[in-house]
C-alpha positions in Angstrom: 0.0 0.0 0.0 2.1 2.8 -1.2 1.1 6.4 -2.1 2.9 9.6 -2.7 2.4 12.6 -0.4 2.3 15.9 -2.2 5.4 16.4 -4.4 7.9 15.2 -1.9 9.4 11.8 -1.9 7.1 10.6 0.9 5.7 7.1 0.7 2.8 5.8 2.9 3.1 2.1 3.6 2.0 -0.4 6.2 4.2 -0.7 9.3 6.7 -3.5 9.4 8.1 -4.9 12.7 11.6 -3.6 11.7 10.0 -0.1 11.9 9.1 -0.3 15.6 12.2 1.4 17.1 11.9 4.3 14.7 8.2 4.6 15.4 8.9 4.7 19.1 11.5 7.5 18.7 9.2 9.4 16.4 6.2 9.3 18.8 8.5 10.3 21.8 9.8 13.2 19.8 6.5 14.4 18.3 4.7 14.2 21.7 7.6 15.2 24.0 7.1 12.1 26.1 6.6 8.3 26.0 2.8 8.0 26.6 2.0 7.5 22.9 4.9 5.1 22.2 3.9 3.0 25.2 0.2 3.1 23.9 1.3 1.9 20.5 3.3 -1.0 22.0 0.5 -1.9 24.5 -2.1 -1.9 21.7 0.1 -4.2 19.5 0.7 -6.5 22.4 -3.1 -6.7 23.0 -3.5 -7.5 19.3 -5.8 -4.5 18.9 -3.7 -2.8 16.1 -5.9 -3.0 13.0 -4.4 -0.4 10.6 -0.9 0.9 11.1 0.9 3.0 8.6 4.2 4.9 8.3 5.2 7.8 6.1 8.8 7.5 4.9 11.2 9.8 3.1 13.9 7.6 1.7 14.7 5.2 4.6 13.6 7.6 7.3 10.2 7.3 9.0 8.7 10.7 9.2 5.1 9.9 10.2 3.1 7.2 11.8 -0.6 6.4 12.4 -2.4 3.7 14.3 -6.1 2.7 14.2 -6.9 0.1 16.8 -10.0 -1.9 17.6 -12.5 -0.1 19.9 -15.6 -1.6 21.6 -18.5 0.5 20.4 -22.2 -0.5 21.0 -25.4 1.1 19.9 -28.2 -0.4 22.0 -27.3 -4.1 22.1 -25.6 -4.0 18.7 -21.8 -4.0 18.4 -20.3 -1.8 15.8 -17.0 -2.8 14.1 -15.1 0.3 15.1 -11.6 1.7 15.4 -10.0 4.6 17.3 -7.4 6.7 15.7 -4.6 7.2 18.1 -1.9 8.2 17.9 -0.9 10.0 14.7 2.5 11.7 14.6 4.7 13.5 12.2 8.3 14.4 12.8 8.4 18.0 14.1 10.5 19.3 11.2 8.2 17.7 8.6 4.8 19.0 10.1 2.4 21.1 8.1 3.5 19.6 4.8 0.5 17.3 4.3 2.1 14.1 5.7 -0.4 13.8 8.6 -3.3 14.3 6.2 -1.9 11.7 3.8 -1.6 9.2 6.7 -5.2 9.9 7.9 -6.6 9.5 4.3 -4.6 6.3 3.6 -5.6 4.9 7.0 -9.3 5.6 6.5 -9.2 4.1 3.0 -7.5 0.9 4.3 -10.0 0.7 7.2 -12.9 0.9 4.7 -11.3 -1.8 2.5 -11.0 -4.0 5.6 -14.7 -3.4 6.3 -14.6 -1.4 9.5 -17.8 0.6 10.0 -16.7 3.6 12.1 -13.8 5.5 13.5 -13.6 7.5 16.8 -11.0 10.1 17.5 -10.1 12.5 20.3 -8.3 15.2 18.5 -8.1 18.8 17.3 -11.6 20.0 16.3 -10.1 22.2 13.6 -8.2 19.4 12.0 -10.2 16.2 11.9 -13.5 17.5 10.4 -11.7 17.9 7.1 -11.7 14.1 6.9 -15.4 13.8 7.8 -15.2 13.4 11.5 -18.0 15.0 13.4 -18.5 15.9 17.1 -22.2 15.9 16.5 -22.2 12.3 15.3 -20.3 11.4 18.5 -22.5 13.3 21.0 -25.0 10.4 21.7 -22.1 8.0 22.5 -21.3 7.7 26.1 -17.5 7.7 26.5 -14.8 9.0 28.9 -14.6 12.0 26.6 -17.0 14.6 25.3 -17.1 18.0 23.7 -15.9 19.1 20.2 -12.6 17.2 20.4 -14.5 13.8 20.7 -15.5 12.9 17.1 -16.8 10.1 15.0 -16.8 9.1 11.4 -19.0 6.5 9.6 -16.9 4.5 7.1 -20.2 2.7 6.2 -23.3 4.9 5.9 -25.7 4.4 8.8 -23.1 2.7 11.0 -23.8 5.1 13.8 -27.5 5.9 13.7 -28.8 8.3 16.2 -29.4 7.0 19.6 -27.5 6.1 22.7 -24.2 4.4 22.3 -21.3 3.3 24.4 -17.5 3.4 23.8 -15.2 1.3 26.1 -11.5 2.0 25.5 -9.1 -0.9 26.1 -6.9 -0.9 29.2 -3.9 0.2 27.0 -5.2 3.7 27.1 -4.8 3.8 30.8 -8.1 5.7 31.4 -8.6 3.9 34.7 -5.3 5.4 35.9 -6.1 9.1 35.0 
């Protein structure tokens, strides 16, 4: 799964185990801490990583995105859903379209793999450009709320109106916050 990002020599591809040390360093650098790199490792260990991509320039990994399985129910119905977290771009390569290319490629792959919805806790000025909506997420009970808590239907009608529930896996450490 390769795709070019803008006019640069950036290639988006699926993560390989040999990428893991570079992904860890990238996340630590991009987020100025180790929470996100530990999250990635814990989600992989729990076998919840469903879509994981890297952006490369030559041999250097300059971006990373992870979509992991998320327990979402509407009434008694389970929805095949993912959460997008984390997404990182090397600080000196930010604002060049790499993050957007990662999000688009990840959403495309999630659709092809027949996931129905994606939930994100992220910047309300950034994620709506990909179709994420805080309004769509409002009826869903979760540890988060407000404009930064957003949902996207990958399959039309996946999140019909009505009460829903999101349960994040232990890797997110929400019980420790």
